[in-house]
N, C-alpha and C positions, 0 to 999 in steps of 0.2 A: 107525186104519189110515192110514199115510202115503199121500199122493197120488203116483201114478207118473207120471213125465214121459215123454213120447214122445221117442224118438230123432229126430234130424234126418231120417233116412230114413223113419221112420214118419209124421212130420209132413208131409213132402213127399208121401207116398203118400196120406194122408188129404186133403190139399188138392187133389191132382190129381183126386180123386173128386168134388169140387164143380164144378158147372157154372159158367161165367164169371158168370152173373147172380147166383148164390148168393154167389160170392166178392165181387162188387161190393157186394151187399146187406150182407154181413158187414162189409166195409171201411167202408161208409157208417154202419152202426150203431155200430161202434167209434169212429169219428171224431166222431159226434154225442155219444156218451157222454163222450168226452174233452173236447169243447168245453163241455158242460154242467158237468162237474166243475171246469173252469177258472172258469166263471161262478160256481159255488157257492163256490169258494174266494175269489173276488173279493168276492162278497156277504158272506161271513163276515168278511173283512177290513174291509169297509165298516161292518158291524154293530159290530165291535170299536171302530172309530173313533168311532161314535156313542155307544157306552157310555163311552168315554174322555172324550168331550165332556160327557156328562151328569155324569160323576164330577167333572170339573174345574169344572162349574157348581154343585157341591155336592149333587147328587142321590145317593141311596143306590142303587147299581146292583143290589144283591141284591133290594131292594124293587121296583125298576123292573122287573126280570125277572119277579117274581111278579105284578105288575100286568099285564104283557103276557100272561103265561100265563093269568090269569083272564079277561082280555078276549077271549082266543081261544076260551074256552068259551061255550056258549050260556047265556042268562040262568038258566034253570032249573038247569042243571048247576052253574053258579057258586054259586047260592044253596044248593043241596044240599050242596056241598063246604063252604061257609062254616058252614052249620048243623051239619054233622058235626064240623068243626074246633072250633066253640064247645062242642059237647056233650062231645067228648073232653077239651078243656081244663078244662071244669067238673068232669068226673069225676076228673081227675087232681088238681085243686086243691081239691076239696071233700071 
């Protein structure tokens, strides 16, 4: 079902129903989200730059990403994943 857009009059009527504090709170929340999205984009660009640096230094970025993913896991989870990976590969190769 397509989303229905409010007309300008409907939007103005809905906004006039908000008290000034709620309107200011809404504005503050939206502005914070916008700033955080800008920061996230900047961080994403920084991460791309670091991966480009790693690649130019001769590191395999695909493997580097896997190492980072594994380090993000707790030790038990990482060991379980490795054990299952080894078991699956053995089953396919054996």
